[in-house]
VEXVOKE-230892 format. One record per residue (C-alpha): residue in one letter; x, y, z. Coordinates in steps of 0.2 Angstrom, whole numbers, plus 5000, padded with zeros to 4 digits. Layout:
AXYZ
...
***
This chain:
M480655964942
N480755944961
A480255784971
R478555854976
H477955874958
S478655704953
A477755614967
A476155684960
S476455624942
E475455494935
M475755384919
W474455274911
V474855124900
Q473655034889
T474054854885
F473254684881
H474454604893
P474354694910
E475054544919
H476654544909
P478154544920
L478754704912
F477254804918
E477454724936
A479254784936
L478754954931
K477354964944
R478654924957
H479955044950
D481154894949
Y482354944935
P483554794937
E482054674935
F481354774920
A483154774912
E483354584915
Q481654544908
E481954654893
L483654584889
A483054404890
E481654444878
R482854534866
E484054384867
M482654264863
A482054364848
G483854394842
L483754584843
S485154704848
P486254694858
F486154504854
G485754514835
F486154644822
S485054714808
A484954824793
L483454894784
I483454914766
R482155044760
A481555084743
E480455214736
A479655204719
K478155254708
T477255094712
Q477354974727
E477654834715
A479254924709
A479854954726
Q479554774732
G480154704715
F481854794717
L482154734735
N481654554731
A482654544715
A484154614725
A483954484739
L483854344725
A485454414717
A486354404734
Q485754224737
T486254174719
Q487954244720
Q488254184738
L488954344745
P490254344759
G489354314775
H487754254767
E487654094777
L487454194793
V486254324786
T484354314784
P483554434772
Y481654434774
P480454474760
A480054654755
V478454724763
P477654894762
M478155014775
S476955064789
I476655224780
Q476655154763
R476355314752
V477055484755
A476755624742
N476255494729
I477855394731
E477655204737
R478855144750
A479354964754
Q480654894766
M481654734768
L482454674785
V484154594785
E484654504801
S486154414808
H486854354824
S488554414818
R488954594815
Q490454554805
A489454434794
L488154574791
Q489454704787
R490354594775
F488654544767
L488054724765
W489754784758
A489754644745
W487854674742
Q488054864738
P488554844719
L487154724717
L485954844724
L486654984712
Q486554864697
G484754814702
R484154984699
S484154944680
L483154784681
P481454774674
E480754734692
A481454904697
R480555004684
G479955164692
L481255154707
I481655324713
R482855294727
F483455164740
A484355174756
V485255054768
D484955084787
V486154984798
D485554964816
P483855044812
L482955134827
A481255074820
V480654944808
***
């Protein structure tokens, strides 16, 4: 695309917050301002590159089984005080944004830490508990689970 075509390009952004500094920086084509604002917000929220996360996903015949598996695994991790647990925050399981696919219910659990090392140690120690958790009554109907480190979308 040459400069003549790009100058004629137009982009529309729909937002409830048009006065947000991010949009002001975009309007001015001010990438340094945009990046500075975005990094400041990400730091305040504990998101990467200032925080680290993993997403544990479960698929089951029922939403109760998917969430039950995830919540039981988190409870087991807390009870056994896995390495790094004091620096890791597992959140309660919730349905995924697209909850049902092909009659399979899907749930997820976010696990966050400000320390990549603590998160990695925790996940490594948690893996056997996750595998054992498949046989718990709460997980009856569990089909599969997956651990996604540094997920692109939550």
